[in-house]
N, C-alpha and C positions, 0 to 999 in steps of 0.2 A: 411914747412907750406906753403910759398908762392908758391912754385912749385906745390903742391897739388891743390891750389886755381887756378893756371894758367891752369893747366891741366883740371879742372872741366869747367872752362869757355870755354875753347877751345872745349871740347866735347859738351857742350851745344850750342856753335856757330854751330859746325857741324851738330848736330840734328836740329837745326832750320833752317839751309840752305837746308839740303837735305831731312829732313823728314817732316817738318811741314810748310815749306814756310811762316815764320813769316816775319813781316816788315823788310825790308832789312836794313833800317837805324839802328834799334836797334840792330840787329844781328851783324852789323859791329862795332857798339860801344862796344859790348861784346867781340869780337875778339881784338880790339885794347887794352881793358883793360887786357885781358889774354896776350898779347904781351908784354905790359908794366910790368906786374907783373912777367914774365919770364925773362926779361932783368934785372929788379931789382935783382931778386934772382941770376941771373948769375954774375952781377958786385959785388954784396955785398959778395959772397961766403959764405962758412961756417965759423962761428966764434966760437972757443971753449972757 
């Protein structure tokens, strides 16, 4: 679930930077959130 959310946020960041030229500060905040979620997922691992 977290990895999916991180991927979605990363794709939105990429679209914002390359396609829509949205405000730079907001787009970089989205990127930071995506990276943090990805790191949380990486360090927590899969719990069965």
